[in-house]
C-alpha positions in Angstrom: 98.4 123.4 140.4 101.5 122.8 138.3 102.2 119.6 140.3 98.8 118.2 139.5 99.3 119.1 135.8 102.7 117.3 135.8 101.2 114.2 137.4 98.4 114.1 134.8 100.9 114.5 132.0 103.1 111.8 133.4 100.2 109.4 133.8 99.1 110.0 130.2 102.6 109.3 128.9 102.6 106.0 130.8 99.3 104.9 129.2 100.4 105.6 125.7 101.6 102.7 123.6 105.4 102.6 122.9 106.4 104.0 119.6 106.8 101.3 116.9 109.2 101.7 114.1 107.8 100.5 110.8 110.2 99.0 108.3 109.4 98.1 104.7 110.5 94.8 103.3 112.7 96.3 100.6 115.4 94.3 98.9 118.2 95.6 96.7 119.1 92.3 95.1 118.5 91.7 91.4 115.7 89.3 90.4 116.5 85.6 90.8 115.3 84.9 87.2 115.2 87.6 84.5 111.8 88.5 83.2 111.5 87.9 79.4 110.0 90.1 76.8 107.0 87.8 76.2 106.1 87.8 79.9 106.4 91.6 80.0 104.1 92.0 76.9 101.5 89.5 78.3 101.4 91.2 81.7 101.1 94.7 80.2 98.3 93.5 77.9 96.4 92.0 80.8 96.8 95.2 82.9 95.7 97.4 80.0 92.6 95.3 79.3 91.7 95.2 83.1 92.1 99.0 83.5 90.9 100.3 80.1 88.3 97.7 79.3 85.6 98.8 81.7 86.0 102.5 80.9 86.0 101.8 77.2 82.8 99.8 77.6 81.1 102.7 79.4 82.3 105.2 76.8 81.1 103.0 73.9 77.7 102.6 75.5 77.4 106.2 76.8 74.3 107.0 74.8 72.4 104.0 76.2 73.3 105.1 79.8 72.0 108.6 79.2 68.5 107.3 78.4 65.9 107.5 81.2 63.6 104.6 81.4 
């Protein structure tokens, strides 16, 4: 019985895909061009509007959303 079990386990290990190592594309070099203060302010403003805009709209119109028609 143990020989059959060993054979089954050996066959299963052969069918399994080989383990793949995943590597992230991380770099430790500094940026090629420094990011200026204006670019930083513009990008943060765009992200703030994109994230907080829809939720602010819903909260501002909450009473109209509560009404059942």
